C-alpha positions in Angstrom: -0.1 0.0 0.1 2.7 2.2 0.6 4.7 1.7 -2.9 1.0 2.8 -4.3 0.9 5.8 -2.5 4.2 6.8 -3.3 3.8 6.2 -6.9 0.4 8.0 -6.9 2.0 11.1 -4.9 5.1 11.2 -7.6 3.2 10.9 -10.4 1.0 14.0 -9.3 4.0 15.8 -8.4 5.2 15.2 -11.9 2.2 16.1 -13.7 1.7 19.1 -11.4 5.5 20.3 -12.3 4.6 20.2 -16.0 1.6 22.1 -15.8 3.3 25.2 -14.3 5.7 25.5 -17.1 2.9 25.0 -19.9 1.8 27.8 -21.7 4.6 29.7 -23.6 5.4 33.5 -23.6 2.6 35.8 -22.9 2.0 38.6 -25.3 0.1 41.8 -24.6 -1.1 43.3 -27.6 -1.2 47.3 -27.9 -5.2 48.6 -27.3 -4.4 52.2 -28.4 -6.1 53.1 -31.4 -4.5 55.0 -33.9 -6.5 58.4 -34.9 -6.1 59.6 -38.4 -5.1 63.4 -38.5 -7.1 65.9 -40.4 -5.5 66.9 -43.7 -3.6 70.5 -43.6 -6.1 71.5 -46.2 -9.4 71.6 -44.3 -9.1 75.1 -43.0 -12.9 75.4 -41.6 -15.6 77.9 -41.8 -14.6 80.7 -38.8 -11.8 82.2 -41.0 -14.3 82.1 -43.9 -16.5 84.2 -41.8 -14.2 86.5 -40.4 -12.9 87.0 -43.9 -16.7 87.9 -45.0 -17.5 90.2 -42.3 -14.2 92.2 -42.9 -14.6 92.4 -46.5 -18.6 93.8 -45.7 -17.2 96.2 -43.3 -14.9 97.8 -45.7 -17.5 97.6 -48.4 -20.3 98.9 -46.5 -18.7 102.0 -44.7 -21.4 104.3 -44.0 -19.3 107.0 -42.2 -18.3 108.8 -45.6 -19.5 112.5 -45.2 -20.9 114.2 -48.4 -18.9 117.1 -49.4 -20.1 120.5 -48.3 -22.0 122.4 -50.6 -20.8 125.9 -51.2 -23.0 128.6 -50.2 -23.7 131.6 -52.8 
């Protein structure tokens, strides 16, 4: 009975020892997403609106005084 239990114990230790070393290398993948940048040619709408306002302010200038009429 003693030899059976020693054999079973030896077999259990041998099987556990091999499962500890099983598996191989652990590979960790990057989960960071790559975000594509905007192309440099897209300028947006704000500079266009500012340009329109400036052009309109110059063209629609109502501050001009009429020249005085000569008195007779």
